[in-house]
ZAFI-447544 format. One record per residue: residue in three letters; chain; x, y negated, z of N, C-alpha, C in turn. Coordinates in steps of 0.1 Angstrom, whole numbers, plus 5000, padded with zeros to 4 digits. Layout:
<nodes>
+--------+--------+------+------+------+------+------+------+------+------+------+
: residu : chaine :  n.u :  n.v :  n.w : ca.u : ca.v : ca.w :  c.u :  c.v :  c.w :
+--------+--------+------+------+------+------+------+------+------+------+------+
:    ALA :      A :    X :    Y :    Z :    X :    Y :    Z :    X :    Y :    Z :
...
+--------+--------+------+------+------+------+------+------+------+------+------+
</nodes>
This chain:
<nodes>
+--------+--------+------+------+------+------+------+------+------+------+------+
: residu : chaine :  n.u :  n.v :  n.w : ca.u : ca.v : ca.w :  c.u :  c.v :  c.w :
+--------+--------+------+------+------+------+------+------+------+------+------+
:    MET :      A : 5962 : 1359 : 2532 : 5951 : 1361 : 2535 : 5944 : 1373 : 2525 :
:    ARG :      A : 5947 : 1373 : 2515 : 5943 : 1382 : 2504 : 5949 : 1395 : 2509 :
:    LYS :      A : 5963 : 1395 : 2511 : 5969 : 1409 : 2515 : 5963 : 1416 : 2529 :
:    GLN :      A : 5960 : 1406 : 2537 : 5955 : 1411 : 2548 : 5940 : 1419 : 2547 :
:    LEU :      A : 5932 : 1412 : 2538 : 5921 : 1415 : 2533 : 5921 : 1431 : 2525 :
:    SER :      A : 5931 : 1432 : 2516 : 5931 : 1442 : 2507 : 5938 : 1455 : 2518 :
:    ILE :      A : 5944 : 1452 : 2529 : 5949 : 1462 : 2538 : 5938 : 1464 : 2547 :
:    THR :      A : 5930 : 1457 : 2551 : 5918 : 1463 : 2559 : 5908 : 1469 : 2551 :
:    LEU :      A : 5906 : 1466 : 2540 : 5898 : 1474 : 2529 : 5903 : 1487 : 2526 :
:    PHE :      A : 5916 : 1487 : 2524 : 5923 : 1501 : 2522 : 5921 : 1510 : 2533 :
:    CYS :      A : 5922 : 1505 : 2544 : 5922 : 1512 : 2560 : 5907 : 1517 : 2559 :
:    VAL :      A : 5898 : 1509 : 2557 : 5882 : 1513 : 2559 : 5880 : 1524 : 2549 :
:    VAL :      A : 5886 : 1522 : 2538 : 5881 : 1532 : 2525 : 5889 : 1545 : 2526 :
:    PHE :      A : 5899 : 1545 : 2534 : 5908 : 1556 : 2537 : 5902 : 1563 : 2550 :
:    PHE :      A : 5895 : 1557 : 2559 : 5892 : 1564 : 2571 : 5878 : 1570 : 2567 :
:    PHE :      A : 5871 : 1564 : 2558 : 5857 : 1570 : 2555 : 5859 : 1581 : 2546 :
:    SER :      A : 5870 : 1583 : 2538 : 5872 : 1591 : 2526 : 5877 : 1604 : 2532 :
:    ASN :      A : 5884 : 1603 : 2544 : 5891 : 1613 : 2550 : 5882 : 1618 : 2564 :
:    HIS :      A : 5871 : 1613 : 2567 : 5863 : 1615 : 2578 : 5856 : 1629 : 2578 :
:    THR :      A : 5861 : 1638 : 2586 : 5854 : 1651 : 2585 : 5842 : 1652 : 2593 :
:    PHE :      A : 5831 : 1657 : 2589 : 5819 : 1658 : 2599 : 5821 : 1669 : 2607 :
:    SER :      A : 5816 : 1672 : 2619 : 5816 : 1684 : 2626 : 5804 : 1689 : 2629 :
:    ALA :      A : 5805 : 1704 : 2626 : 5793 : 1712 : 2626 : 5799 : 1726 : 2636 :
:    SER :      A : 5793 : 1728 : 2646 : 5796 : 1738 : 2653 : 5786 : 1749 : 2658 :
:    LEU :      A : 5788 : 1761 : 2662 : 5782 : 1770 : 2668 : 5787 : 1774 : 2681 :
:    LEU :      A : 5781 : 1776 : 2691 : 5787 : 1781 : 2704 : 5777 : 1790 : 2714 :
:    LEU :      A : 5784 : 1798 : 2720 : 5777 : 1807 : 2730 : 5775 : 1798 : 2743 :
:    SER :      A : 5763 : 1799 : 2751 : 5763 : 1793 : 2762 : 5756 : 1801 : 2773 :
:    PRO :      A : 5760 : 1802 : 2785 : 5771 : 1796 : 2792 : 5785 : 1801 : 2786 :
:    SER :      A : 5795 : 1793 : 2788 : 5809 : 1798 : 2784 : 5815 : 1810 : 2790 :
:    SER :      A : 5810 : 1811 : 2803 : 5815 : 1822 : 2810 : 5805 : 1827 : 2818 :
:    VAL :      A : 5803 : 1842 : 2821 : 5794 : 1847 : 2830 : 5799 : 1858 : 2840 :
:    ASN :      A : 5795 : 1859 : 2851 : 5799 : 1869 : 2862 : 5788 : 1877 : 2863 :
:    ALA :      A : 5787 : 1890 : 2861 : 5777 : 1898 : 2862 : 5780 : 1909 : 2871 :
:    MET :      A : 5769 : 1916 : 2876 : 5773 : 1931 : 2883 : 5767 : 1942 : 2872 :
:    GLU :      A : 5770 : 1953 : 2874 : 5766 : 1965 : 2868 : 5750 : 1964 : 2868 :
:    GLY :      A : 5743 : 1965 : 2857 : 5729 : 1968 : 2859 : 5722 : 1953 : 2855 :
:    ASP :      A : 5731 : 1942 : 2857 : 5724 : 1930 : 2852 : 5723 : 1927 : 2840 :
:    ILE :      A : 5711 : 1919 : 2837 : 5709 : 1914 : 2822 : 5719 : 1901 : 2820 :
:    VAL :      A : 5726 : 1901 : 2809 : 5734 : 1888 : 2805 : 5727 : 1882 : 2793 :
:    SER :      A : 5724 : 1870 : 2794 : 5718 : 1864 : 2783 : 5725 : 1852 : 2779 :
:    LEU :      A : 5729 : 1850 : 2765 : 5736 : 1840 : 2762 : 5729 : 1832 : 2749 :
:    ASP :      A : 5729 : 1819 : 2751 : 5722 : 1811 : 2740 : 5731 : 1810 : 2729 :
:    LEU :      A : 5727 : 1812 : 2718 : 5734 : 1806 : 2704 : 5730 : 1791 : 2702 :
:    LEU :      A : 5741 : 1783 : 2703 : 5736 : 1769 : 2702 : 5743 : 1763 : 2687 :
:    ALA :      A : 5736 : 1755 : 2682 : 5740 : 1750 : 2669 : 5739 : 1732 : 2672 :
:    VAL :      A : 5750 : 1728 : 2666 : 5754 : 1713 : 2668 : 5756 : 1710 : 2651 :
:    PHE :      A : 5745 : 1704 : 2646 : 5746 : 1701 : 2631 : 5743 : 1687 : 2627 :
:    SER :      A : 5743 : 1679 : 2640 : 5736 : 1664 : 2638 : 5746 : 1656 : 2629 :
:    ASP :      A : 5759 : 1658 : 2630 : 5770 : 1651 : 2623 : 5769 : 1654 : 2608 :
:    ASP :      A : 5765 : 1667 : 2603 : 5767 : 1674 : 2592 : 5756 : 1683 : 2590 :
:    PRO :      A : 5745 : 1680 : 2584 : 5733 : 1690 : 2584 : 5738 : 1700 : 2578 :
:    THR :      A : 5733 : 1714 : 2580 : 5735 : 1727 : 2571 : 5721 : 1731 : 2565 :
:    LEU :      A : 5724 : 1740 : 2555 : 5714 : 1748 : 2548 : 5711 : 1761 : 2555 :
:    GLY :      A : 5725 : 1766 : 2564 : 5723 : 1777 : 2570 : 5736 : 1788 : 2567 :
:    GLY :      A : 5736 : 1798 : 2571 : 5747 : 1809 : 2570 : 5745 : 1822 : 2578 :
:    GLY :      A : 5757 : 1830 : 2578 : 5757 : 1840 : 2586 : 5768 : 1841 : 2596 :
:    ILE :      A : 5766 : 1846 : 2606 : 5776 : 1849 : 2617 : 5778 : 1863 : 2623 :
:    ASP :      A : 5787 : 1869 : 2628 : 5791 : 1880 : 2633 : 5793 : 1877 : 2648 :
:    ILE :      A : 5790 : 1885 : 2657 : 5795 : 1884 : 2672 : 5803 : 1898 : 2674 :
:    PHE :      A : 5813 : 1896 : 2680 : 5822 : 1908 : 2686 : 5820 : 1907 : 2702 :
:    TYR :      A : 5819 : 1921 : 2707 : 5819 : 1922 : 2722 : 5823 : 1935 : 2726 :
:    ASP :      A : 5823 : 1940 : 2737 : 5830 : 1952 : 2742 : 5817 : 1961 : 2744 :
:    GLN :      A : 5816 : 1972 : 2739 : 5805 : 1981 : 2738 : 5806 : 1989 : 2749 :
:    SER :      A : 5818 : 1991 : 2756 : 5819 : 1999 : 2766 : 5815 : 1993 : 2782 :
:    VAL :      A : 5814 : 1978 : 2780 : 5808 : 1970 : 2792 : 5796 : 1965 : 2791 :
:    LEU :      A : 5792 : 1961 : 2777 : 5779 : 1955 : 2773 : 5771 : 1963 : 2765 :
:    ARG :      A : 5759 : 1967 : 2770 : 5749 : 1972 : 2758 : 5741 : 1960 : 2752 :
:    PHE :      A : 5740 : 1959 : 2740 : 5732 : 1950 : 2730 : 5717 : 1954 : 2735 :
:    ASP :      A : 5709 : 1945 : 2738 : 5695 : 1948 : 2739 : 5687 : 1942 : 2730 :
:    GLY :      A : 5690 : 1929 : 2723 : 5682 : 1921 : 2714 : 5687 : 1905 : 2711 :
:    PHE :      A : 5681 : 1902 : 2701 : 5685 : 1888 : 2695 : 5672 : 1882 : 2692 :
:    SER :      A : 5668 : 1872 : 2699 : 5653 : 1867 : 2694 : 5658 : 1850 : 2692 :
:    PHE :      A : 5650 : 1849 : 2678 : 5652 : 1833 : 2674 : 5644 : 1826 : 2682 :
:    ASP :      A : 5649 : 1813 : 2684 : 5641 : 1802 : 2689 : 5632 : 1795 : 2680 :
:    THR :      A : 5620 : 1792 : 2682 : 5611 : 1786 : 2674 : 5611 : 1773 : 2675 :
:    ALA :      A : 5618 : 1766 : 2684 : 5619 : 1752 : 2684 : 5628 : 1746 : 2675 :
:    LEU :      A : 5638 : 1752 : 2671 : 5646 : 1748 : 2659 : 5638 : 1753 : 2645 :
:    ASP :      A : 5640 : 1741 : 2638 : 5633 : 1743 : 2626 : 5638 : 1753 : 2614 :
:    LEU :      A : 5636 : 1766 : 2616 : 5644 : 1775 : 2608 : 5634 : 1781 : 2599 :
:    ASP :      A : 5637 : 1785 : 2587 : 5632 : 1790 : 2576 : 5630 : 1805 : 2579 :
:    ALA :      A : 5618 : 1812 : 2582 : 5617 : 1828 : 2587 : 5621 : 1837 : 2576 :
:    GLY :      A : 5620 : 1834 : 2562 : 5627 : 1840 : 2551 : 5641 : 1842 : 2550 :
:    PHE :      A : 5647 : 1831 : 2558 : 5662 : 1828 : 2559 : 5668 : 1838 : 2569 :
:    SER :      A : 5661 : 1839 : 2579 : 5666 : 1844 : 2593 : 5666 : 1859 : 2593 :
:    ARG :      A : 5678 : 1866 : 2600 : 5684 : 1879 : 2597 : 5687 : 1883 : 2611 :
:    GLN :      A : 5680 : 1893 : 2615 : 5686 : 1900 : 2628 : 5699 : 1910 : 2626 :
:    PRO :      A : 5708 : 1912 : 2635 : 5719 : 1916 : 2632 : 5719 : 1932 : 2631 :
:    ASP :      A : 5728 : 1937 : 2624 : 5733 : 1953 : 2624 : 5739 : 1955 : 2636 :
:    VAL :      A : 5736 : 1965 : 2643 : 5746 : 1969 : 2654 : 5756 : 1978 : 2650 :
:    LEU :      A : 5768 : 1974 : 2651 : 5779 : 1982 : 2647 : 5788 : 1984 : 2660 :
:    ALA :      A : 5799 : 1993 : 2659 : 5806 : 1996 : 2671 : 5814 : 1981 : 2675 :
:    ASN :      A : 5810 : 1978 : 2686 : 5817 : 1966 : 2691 : 5810 : 1952 : 2682 :
:    GLU :      A : 5801 : 1953 : 2676 : 5800 : 1942 : 2665 : 5784 : 1939 : 2663 :
:    LEU :      A : 5781 : 1929 : 2663 : 5766 : 1925 : 2659 : 5768 : 1917 : 2645 :
:    GLU :      A : 5765 : 1924 : 2635 : 5770 : 1920 : 2621 : 5758 : 1914 : 2614 :
:    GLY :      A : 5760 : 1900 : 2609 : 5751 : 1895 : 2601 : 5739 : 1887 : 2605 :
:    ILE :      A : 5740 : 1879 : 2618 : 5730 : 1873 : 2622 : 5730 : 1859 : 2612 :
:    ALA :      A : 5718 : 1858 : 2606 : 5716 : 1848 : 2595 : 5706 : 1837 : 2600 :
:    PHE :      A : 5706 : 1826 : 2596 : 5696 : 1818 : 2597 : 5697 : 1804 : 2589 :
:    GLY :      A : 5687 : 1796 : 2587 : 5689 : 1784 : 2578 : 5676 : 1779 : 2576 :
:    ASN :      A : 5675 : 1767 : 2567 : 5663 : 1762 : 2562 : 5667 : 1756 : 2550 :
:    PHE :      A : 5662 : 1757 : 2538 : 5663 : 1751 : 2525 : 5661 : 1736 : 2526 :
:    ASN :      A : 5655 : 1730 : 2536 : 5653 : 1717 : 2535 : 5664 : 1709 : 2544 :
:    GLY :      A : 5673 : 1719 : 2552 : 5684 : 1716 : 2558 : 5680 : 1715 : 2572 :
:    ILE :      A : 5690 : 1718 : 2581 : 5690 : 1717 : 2598 : 5698 : 1705 : 2602 :
:    SER :      A : 5694 : 1696 : 2604 : 5701 : 1684 : 2611 : 5699 : 1683 : 2626 :
:    ASP :      A : 5692 : 1692 : 2632 : 5690 : 1691 : 2647 : 5701 : 1697 : 2655 :
:    ASP :      A : 5702 : 1695 : 2667 : 5711 : 1703 : 2676 : 5700 : 1710 : 2683 :
:    GLY :      A : 5702 : 1723 : 2684 : 5694 : 1732 : 2695 : 5698 : 1745 : 2695 :
:    ARG :      A : 5690 : 1752 : 2702 : 5693 : 1768 : 2704 : 5686 : 1775 : 2690 :
:    VAL :      A : 5696 : 1782 : 2685 : 5692 : 1791 : 2674 : 5686 : 1802 : 2680 :
:    GLY :      A : 5691 : 1809 : 2691 : 5683 : 1822 : 2698 : 5692 : 1826 : 2708 :
:    THR :      A : 5686 : 1835 : 2714 : 5692 : 1842 : 2726 : 5697 : 1856 : 2724 :
:    LEU :      A : 5709 : 1861 : 2729 : 5715 : 1873 : 2727 : 5714 : 1878 : 2741 :
:    THR :      A : 5707 : 1892 : 2741 : 5705 : 1897 : 2756 : 5712 : 1912 : 2757 :
:    PHE :      A : 5722 : 1911 : 2766 : 5729 : 1923 : 2769 : 5726 : 1929 : 2783 :
:    THR :      A : 5728 : 1940 : 2785 : 5729 : 1946 : 2799 : 5744 : 1952 : 2802 :
:    ALA :      A : 5748 : 1946 : 2813 : 5760 : 1950 : 2818 : 5760 : 1964 : 2823 :
:    ILE :      A : 5768 : 1973 : 2814 : 5765 : 1988 : 2819 : 5779 : 1992 : 2828 :
:    SER :      A : 5791 : 1986 : 2826 : 5803 : 1992 : 2834 : 5812 : 1980 : 2838 :
:    GLU :      A : 5818 : 1981 : 2847 : 5828 : 1971 : 2852 : 5838 : 1970 : 2841 :
:    SER :      A : 5843 : 1959 : 2840 : 5855 : 1955 : 2830 : 5867 : 1956 : 2836 :
:    ALA :      A : 5875 : 1965 : 2828 : 5888 : 1969 : 2832 : 5897 : 1956 : 2828 :
:    ASN :      A : 5895 : 1951 : 2819 : 5902 : 1939 : 2814 : 5893 : 1926 : 2816 :
:    SER :      A : 5892 : 1922 : 2829 : 5881 : 1912 : 2831 : 5889 : 1898 : 2829 :
:    PRO :      A : 5882 : 1888 : 2823 : 5867 : 1888 : 2816 : 5870 : 1895 : 2802 :
:    ILE :      A : 5859 : 1898 : 2796 : 5858 : 1902 : 2782 : 5853 : 1892 : 2775 :
:    ASP :      A : 5859 : 1890 : 2764 : 5856 : 1878 : 2753 : 5844 : 1883 : 2743 :
:    ILE :      A : 5834 : 1873 : 2741 : 5824 : 1876 : 2730 : 5828 : 1866 : 2720 :
:    ALA :      A : 5831 : 1868 : 2709 : 5835 : 1861 : 2698 : 5825 : 1858 : 2688 :
:    ILE :      A : 5826 : 1847 : 2681 : 5819 : 1844 : 2669 : 5827 : 1842 : 2657 :
:    THR :      A : 5822 : 1848 : 2646 : 5829 : 1847 : 2633 : 5819 : 1842 : 2623 :
:    ASP :      A : 5823 : 1837 : 2613 : 5814 : 1832 : 2602 : 5815 : 1847 : 2594 :
:    ASN :      A : 5801 : 1848 : 2587 : 5801 : 1858 : 2578 : 5793 : 1855 : 2565 :
:    ALA :      A : 5800 : 1853 : 2555 : 5796 : 1847 : 2542 : 5786 : 1858 : 2535 :
:    LEU :      A : 5786 : 1871 : 2538 : 5780 : 1880 : 2532 : 5764 : 1881 : 2538 :
:    ALA :      A : 5763 : 1879 : 2551 : 5751 : 1881 : 2554 : 5740 : 1870 : 2550 :
:    GLY :      A : 5742 : 1858 : 2553 : 5735 : 1848 : 2548 : 5740 : 1838 : 2540 :
:    GLY :      A : 5751 : 1842 : 2534 : 5760 : 1832 : 2527 : 5768 : 1824 : 2535 :
:    PRO :      A : 5778 : 1815 : 2530 : 5785 : 1805 : 2537 : 5778 : 1796 : 2542 :
:    PHE :      A : 5780 : 1787 : 2554 : 5772 : 1776 : 2558 : 5777 : 1765 : 2545 :
:    ILE :      A : 5766 : 1759 : 2541 : 5766 : 1751 : 2533 : 5761 : 1735 : 2537 :
:    SER :      A : 5768 : 1726 : 2534 : 5763 : 1711 : 2539 : 5750 : 1710 : 2531 :
:    GLY :      A : 5741 : 1704 : 2541 : 5729 : 1699 : 2538 : 5729 : 1685 : 2533 :
:    THR :      A : 5739 : 1678 : 2532 : 5744 : 1665 : 2527 : 5745 : 1666 : 2512 :
:    ASP :      A : 5753 : 1672 : 2510 : 5757 : 1674 : 2492 : 5752 : 1688 : 2486 :
:    PHE :      A : 5750 : 1697 : 2495 : 5743 : 1710 : 2489 : 5756 : 1717 : 2482 :
:    THR :      A : 5768 : 1714 : 2483 : 5777 : 1723 : 2477 : 5790 : 1725 : 2485 :
:    THR :      A : 5793 : 1717 : 2494 : 5803 : 1719 : 2504 : 5802 : 1729 : 2513 :
:    VAL :      A : 5812 : 1740 : 2513 : 5810 : 1750 : 2524 : 5818 : 1744 : 2536 :
:    GLN :      A : 5809 : 1745 : 2548 : 5811 : 1738 : 2559 : 5822 : 1748 : 2568 :
:    THR :      A : 5832 : 1741 : 2574 : 5840 : 1748 : 2584 : 5836 : 1744 : 2597 :
:    LEU :      A : 5830 : 1756 : 2602 : 5824 : 1755 : 2616 : 5834 : 1755 : 2628 :
:    ASP :      A : 5832 : 1748 : 2639 : 5837 : 1750 : 2652 : 5830 : 1763 : 2658 :
:    LEU :      A : 5836 : 1773 : 2660 : 5831 : 1784 : 2668 : 5835 : 1787 : 2680 :
:    THR :      A : 5828 : 1788 : 2690 : 5831 : 1788 : 2703 : 5824 : 1798 : 2711 :
:    GLY :      A : 5830 : 1812 : 2714 : 5824 : 1823 : 2723 : 5823 : 1820 : 2735 :
:    SER :      A : 5823 : 1832 : 2743 : 5819 : 1831 : 2758 : 5827 : 1844 : 2762 :
:    SER :      A : 5830 : 1842 : 2776 : 5835 : 1854 : 2785 : 5825 : 1859 : 2793 :
:    VAL :      A : 5827 : 1873 : 2798 : 5819 : 1880 : 2808 : 5825 : 1887 : 2817 :
:    SER :      A : 5828 : 1886 : 2827 : 5832 : 1896 : 2838 : 5823 : 1903 : 2846 :
:    VAL :      A : 5823 : 1918 : 2845 : 5813 : 1924 : 2850 : 5821 : 1932 : 2863 :
:    SER :      A : 5814 : 1932 : 2875 : 5821 : 1940 : 2884 : 5810 : 1950 : 2890 :
:    ALA :      A : 5816 : 1961 : 2896 : 5806 : 1971 : 2904 : 5801 : 1966 : 2913 :
:    VAL :      A : 5787 : 1973 : 2914 : 5778 : 1968 : 2926 : 5784 : 1974 : 2939 :
:    PRO :      A : 5786 : 1961 : 2948 : 5794 : 1967 : 2962 : 5783 : 1973 : 2970 :
:    LEU :      A : 5789 : 1984 : 2981 : 5780 : 1991 : 2988 : 5776 : 1980 : 3000 :
:    PRO :      A : 5765 : 1978 : 3004 : 5761 : 1969 : 3015 : 5766 : 1975 : 3030 :
:    ALA :      A : 5771 : 1965 : 3038 : 5774 : 1967 : 3051 : 5767 : 1978 : 3059 :
:    ALA :      A : 5754 : 1976 : 3055 : 5746 : 1986 : 3064 : 5751 : 2002 : 3061 :
:    VAL :      A : 5754 : 2004 : 3048 : 5757 : 2018 : 3046 : 5768 : 2024 : 3051 :
:    TRP :      A : 5779 : 2015 : 3054 : 5792 : 2016 : 3061 : 5789 : 2019 : 3076 :
:    LEU :      A : 5780 : 2010 : 3082 : 5776 : 2012 : 3096 : 5768 : 2026 : 3097 :
:    PHE :      A : 5759 : 2029 : 3090 : 5752 : 2040 : 3090 : 5761 : 2052 : 3088 :
:    GLY :      A : 5771 : 2052 : 3079 : 5780 : 2063 : 3077 : 5787 : 2066 : 3092 :
:    SER :      A : 5792 : 2055 : 3097 : 5801 : 2055 : 3110 : 5793 : 2060 : 3119 :
:    ALA :      A : 5779 : 2056 : 3121 : 5771 : 2061 : 3132 : 5769 : 2076 : 3130 :
:    LEU :      A : 5766 : 2080 : 3119 : 5762 : 2094 : 3115 : 5778 : 2102 : 3118 :
:    GLY :      A : 5788 : 2098 : 3116 : 5800 : 2104 : 3118 : 5801 : 2107 : 3132 :
:    LEU :      A : 5797 : 2095 : 3142 : 5801 : 2096 : 3155 : 5790 : 2105 : 3161 :
:    LEU :      A : 5777 : 2106 : 3157 : 5768 : 2115 : 3161 : 5773 : 2131 : 3158 :
:    THR :      A : 5779 : 2131 : 3145 : 5783 : 2145 : 3145 : 5794 : 2151 : 3154 :
:    PHE :      A : 5802 : 2139 : 3155 : 5814 : 2143 : 3163 : 5810 : 2148 : 3179 :
:    LYS :      A : 5800 : 2138 : 3184 : 5794 : 2141 : 3198 : 5788 : 2154 : 3198 :
:    SER :      A : 5781 : 2155 : 3189 : 5773 : 2170 : 3190 : 5782 : 2182 : 3189 :
:    ARG :      A : 5794 : 2182 : 3182 : 5802 : 2193 : 3181 : 5809 : 2192 : 3192 :
:    SER :      A : 5814 : 2181 : 3199 : 5823 : 2180 : 3210 : 5813 : 2187 : 3223 :
:    GLN :      A : 5799 : 2184 : 3222 : 5792 : 2190 : 3233 : 5789 : 2205 : 3233 :
:    LYS :      A : 5789 : 2209 : 3219 : 5789 : 2224 : 3216 : 5802 : 2231 : 3221 :
:    PHE :      A : 5811 : 2224 : 3219 : 5826 : 2230 : 3222 : 5827 : 2231 : 3237 :
:    THR :      A : 5821 : 2220 : 3245 : 5822 : 2222 : 3259 : 5814 : 2230 : 3265 :
:    LYS :      A : 5800 : 2234 : 3259 : 5794 : 2245 : 3263 : 5800 : 2257 : 3261 :
:    HIS :      A : 5805 : 2261 : 3251 : 5811 : 2275 : 3249 : 5824 : 2274 : 3257 :
:    SER :      A : 5830 : 2264 : 3262 : 5843 : 2267 : 3270 : 5839 : 2271 : 3283 :
:    ASN :      A : 5828 : 2265 : 3288 : 5823 : 2268 : 3302 : 5819 : 2283 : 3302 :
+--------+--------+------+------+------+------+------+------+------+------+------+
</nodes>
């Protein structure tokens, strides 16, 4: 009996000492289909309910030849410290240094903000990936709000965007065919008049 109790106690202690909490950032929706000229909005979502955070910084990578960055707006519903929030620097194919946090800790799940792009050209390598990486320089590394010392390892999930050309409506093809037929008919009538 004593041996069984010792084994059970060992298993419980082992489980809790090795339990890793999950913290993640993701872009939603996970995939988008757009046409040239469309606005593409992606929400940056935070999941810190298992392991609260003080905050940190991230970078977003995308293809500038396909998407034009229009802006990033922080969501006011998530309890973020305005002094900690940082807009990204726009570099070639990168949004560098989006930072957010709260010195009291963020333990809620929710939307950090919304990225807005305009689809400017068809994607040759469709779909294109929009990736997230952590950036310890912009806002510091993500630090656990539980012990205030542990650097958090985040699950980072990006998105993908497929951009296609705007198709010509069927009416344009019908109009072009009718115009060609009228041109042919008027030329054939002129040819018939000159022949006689």
